[in-house]
C-alpha positions in Angstrom: 30.7 -7.6 24.5 31.7 -10.5 22.3 29.6 -9.4 19.4 28.5 -6.1 18.0 25.0 -5.4 19.3 22.5 -3.5 17.2 21.7 -1.3 20.2 25.4 -0.3 20.5 25.7 0.3 16.8 22.8 2.7 16.9 24.2 4.6 19.8 27.5 4.8 17.9 25.7 6.2 14.9 23.1 8.5 16.4 24.6 9.3 19.8 21.5 8.3 21.8 19.5 5.2 22.5 17.6 4.4 19.3 14.7 2.1 18.9 12.8 0.6 15.9 9.1 1.3 15.6 7.2 -1.2 13.5 4.6 0.1 11.1 1.5 -1.9 10.1 0.9 -1.2 6.4 -1.4 -2.7 3.7 0.5 -4.5 1.0 1.4 -7.8 -0.6 4.4 -9.4 -2.4 4.9 -11.0 -5.8 5.0 -14.4 -4.2 1.4 -13.9 -3.0 -0.4 -11.9 -5.7 0.4 -14.4 -8.6 3.2 -12.4 -10.2 5.6 -15.1 -9.2 3.4 -17.5 -7.2 0.4 -17.6 -4.9 0.3 -18.4 -1.2 3.7 -17.0 -0.3 6.9 -18.8 0.8 6.6 -22.2 2.5 7.0 -20.6 6.0 4.8 -17.5 5.5 1.4 -17.4 7.0 -0.8 -14.5 5.9 -1.4 -12.3 8.9 1.5 -13.7 10.9 3.6 -10.7 10.2 0.9 -8.6 11.8 1.9 -9.9 15.2 2.1 -7.2 17.8 1.4 -4.4 15.3 -1.1 -1.6 15.6 -4.2 -1.3 13.3 -3.2 -0.8 9.7 -6.0 1.7 9.3 -4.2 4.1 11.6 -2.2 6.8 9.7 1.5 6.3 9.6 2.3 9.3 11.7 -0.2 8.2 14.4 1.3 4.7 14.5 4.7 6.2 15.0 3.6 8.7 17.6 1.8 6.0 19.6 4.7 3.6 19.5 7.2 6.4 20.2 5.4 7.4 23.3 5.2 3.9 24.6 8.8 2.8 23.6 10.4 6.1 24.6 9.0 5.9 28.1 9.6 2.2 28.6 13.1 1.9 27.2 14.4 5.5 27.5 14.8 5.8 23.7 15.5 9.3 22.4 15.6 8.6 18.6 13.6 6.2 16.5 13.6 4.2 13.2 10.3 3.9 11.3 10.2 0.3 10.2 8.1 -0.8 7.3 7.8 -4.4 8.6 5.2 -6.5 7.0 5.0 -7.8 3.4 7.4 -6.4 0.8 7.7 -2.7 1.5 9.1 -1.7 -1.9 6.6 -3.8 -3.9 4.6 -0.7 -4.9 5.1 2.2 -7.2 8.0 4.4 -6.2 5.6 7.5 -5.9 3.5 5.7 -3.4 6.5 4.5 -1.4 8.0 8.0 -1.2 4.6 9.4 -0.2 4.4 6.9 2.7 8.0 7.6 3.7 7.3 11.3 3.9 4.6 10.6 6.5 7.5 9.3 8.7 9.3 12.6 8.7 8.3 13.6 12.2 10.4 14.7 15.2 12.5 11.9 16.6 12.7 9.8 13.4 16.3 9.4 12.3 16.0 6.5 9.9 13.5 4.7 7.7 13.9 0.9 7.3 12.2 -1.0 4.5 11.8 -4.7 4.8 11.6 -6.3 1.3 12.7 -9.1 -1.1 15.7 -9.2 -3.3 13.6 -9.2 -6.5 11.6 -6.1 -5.4 14.2 -3.3 -5.6 14.8 -2.1 -9.2 17.9 0.1 -9.5 15.9 3.2 -10.4 14.0 2.8 -7.1 17.3 2.6 -5.2 18.4 5.9 -6.8 15.2 7.6 -5.8 15.5 6.3 -2.2 19.1 7.7 -2.1 17.8 11.1 -3.3 15.1 11.0 -0.6 17.7 10.2 2.1 19.9 13.1 1.0 17.1 15.6 0.6 15.5 15.0 3.9 18.6 14.1 5.9 17.2 10.8 7.1 19.0 7.4 6.8 17.3 4.8 4.6 18.0 1.1 5.2 16.9 -1.8 3.0 16.3 -5.0 5.1 16.6 -7.8 2.6 15.0 -11.2 3.1 17.9 -13.3 1.9 17.3 -16.2 4.2 19.7 -18.6 2.5 22.2 -18.7 -0.5 21.6 -22.4 -1.3 19.4 -22.6 -4.5 18.0 -25.9 -3.6 16.9 -24.7 -0.2 15.5 -21.5 -1.7 13.5 -23.6 -4.1 12.1 -25.6 -1.2 11.2 -22.4 0.6 9.3 -21.3 -2.5 11.1 -18.0 -2.6 10.7 -17.5 -6.3 14.3 -16.2 -6.7 17.8 -17.7 -6.6 20.9 -16.9 -4.6 22.4 -14.8 -7.5 19.4 -12.5 -7.2 20.1 -11.9 -3.5 23.8 -11.3 -4.0 23.0 -8.8 -6.8 20.5 -7.0 -4.7 22.9 -6.7 -1.8 25.6 -5.2 -4.0 23.2 -2.8 -5.7 21.9 -1.5 -2.3 25.4 -0.8 -1.1 26.4 0.6 -4.5 23.5 3.1 -4.2 24.9 4.4 -0.9 22.1 3.0 1.2 22.3 0.9 4.4 22.0 -2.8 4.0 20.3 -5.1 6.5 20.2 -8.9 5.8 17.6 -11.4 7.2 18.9 -14.9 7.5 17.5 -18.3 8.6 20.1 -20.8 9.8 18.0 -23.9 10.5 15.6 -24.4 7.6 15.3 -28.1 6.7 18.3 -29.3 4.6 20.5 -26.4 5.5 24.0 -27.3 6.6 26.9 -25.6 8.2 28.4 -24.7 4.9 25.3 -22.7 4.0 25.8 -20.8 7.3 29.4 -19.9 6.4 28.3 -18.8 2.9 25.8 -16.4 4.4 28.3 -14.9 6.8 31.0 -14.5 4.1 28.6 -12.8 1.7 27.4 -10.3 4.4 31.0 -9.6 5.2 32.4 -9.3 1.7 29.5 -7.1 0.4 29.5 -5.0 3.6 26.2 -5.4 5.2 25.5 -2.9 8.0 23.4 -5.2 10.1 22.1 -8.7 10.2 19.0 -10.2 11.8 19.0 -14.0 12.4 15.6 -15.8 12.5 15.5 -19.2 14.1 12.9 -20.9 12.0 9.4 -20.9 13.4 6.5 -22.8 11.8 3.0 -21.4 11.5 -0.3 -23.2 11.2 -1.8 -23.2 7.7 1.5 -22.9 5.9 3.0 -25.5 3.5 5.9 -26.0 5.9 3.4 -26.4 8.7 1.6 -29.1 6.9 4.8 -31.0 6.2 5.9 -30.6 9.8 2.6 -32.2 11.0 3.2 -35.0 8.5 6.8 -35.4 9.9 8.3 -35.0 6.4 11.5 -33.4 7.7 13.5 -33.0 10.9 14.8 -29.8 12.4 18.1 -29.5 14.0 18.2 -29.3 17.8 18.8 -26.1 19.6 22.3 -27.1 20.5 23.1 -27.4 16.8 21.4 -24.1 16.2 23.6 -22.4 18.8 26.7 -23.9 17.1 25.5 -22.5 13.7 25.0 -19.0 15.3 28.6 -19.2 16.6 29.8 -20.3 13.1 27.9 -17.5 11.5 29.3 -15.0 13.9 32.8 -16.3 13.5 32.8 -15.6 9.8 31.1 -12.2 10.1 33.1 -9.0 10.1 33.3 -7.3 13.5 31.7 -4.1 12.3 28.4 -5.7 11.2 25.7 -5.3 13.9 23.6 -8.2 15.1 20.0 -7.3 15.7 18.5 -10.6 16.7 19.4 -14.3 17.0 16.0 -15.9 17.8 12.5 -15.6 16.6 9.3 -14.5 18.4 5.9 -15.7 17.2 2.3 -15.7 18.3 1.9 -18.9 20.4 -1.7 -19.5 19.4 -0.9 -19.9 15.7 2.5 -21.5 16.0 3.4 -25.1 15.7 7.1 -24.8 16.4 9.3 -21.9 17.8 12.6 -22.0 19.6 12.4 -25.6 20.6 9.7 -24.6 23.2 12.2 -22.5 25.0 12.1 -18.8 25.6 14.4 -16.6 23.4 15.9 -15.3 26.7 16.9 -18.8 27.8 18.5 -19.4 24.4 20.3 -16.1 24.5 21.7 -17.0 27.9 22.9 -20.3 26.6 24.6 -18.6 23.6 26.4 -16.1 25.8 27.6 -18.9 28.1 29.0 -20.7 25.1 30.8 -17.6 24.0 32.3 -17.0 27.4 33.4 -20.7 27.9 35.1 -20.7 24.5 36.5 -17.2 24.7 34.7 -16.6 21.4 34.3 -13.3 19.6 32.6 -12.1 16.4 35.0 -12.4 13.4 37.2 -14.9 15.1 37.1 -17.4 12.2 37.9 -14.7 9.7 40.8 -13.5 11.8 42.2 -17.1 12.2 41.5 -17.9 8.5 39.6 -21.1 9.6 
């Protein structure tokens, strides 16, 4: 394979096919509750992150068992990751977070993955998460919504933090001995190819364990959605997005796993997603480009381009 697939990295790590199980949990983030701002980031629609999740009222262990039974049978998975997917998982008291994580300690769970923001992981919390990992012999991953390292773009996103905050958070996660996942958007309005290279270089130099690329999708009822309907910006075409993916991969260390390249979103509430093409179609196009160019992950770093 021309890039390091997440599925392959999990088999390398755990010895068997391993699958993520999303959890639907009540929560919020400082960009919604007024601590930093209200209304969330420009692209964030309340409830959109609940797409394809079970009822949040179900106990954590029940959600995991239901998903485990379905995913295990359908995909032949033997080990599983409990994924705190929606909102900012670490934006709560550490005692509450640890209690929730303990509910995940059932047979078959080998890792707990926490999706969060760079400004929601104080160092004392990271130390407690490492203690939890060591005590219960379960891997803990922080999936950090970095998105971009251009301060002007971050300001337009309404993220409420700057690039320095993201870089510091990435370094502190690795310094605490925890796994680092990084979420990136490569086609937000005003992003350029230089921003893509900066993201890949930062992930490589800090030592991210895995990366998830999100092609930008635009939800109804968001600030970005309103601007899209008013034609206030232009999005790059899918051909340019594919070029950006290759550029990102080219500057990414070969030992960093790629979890995703394209977004999935609920059609009924989405204004734009994947240029009205299926992610499978785009994935095929990406792989054809790699083959035609004899392209491999890390190629630009190796060639010092």
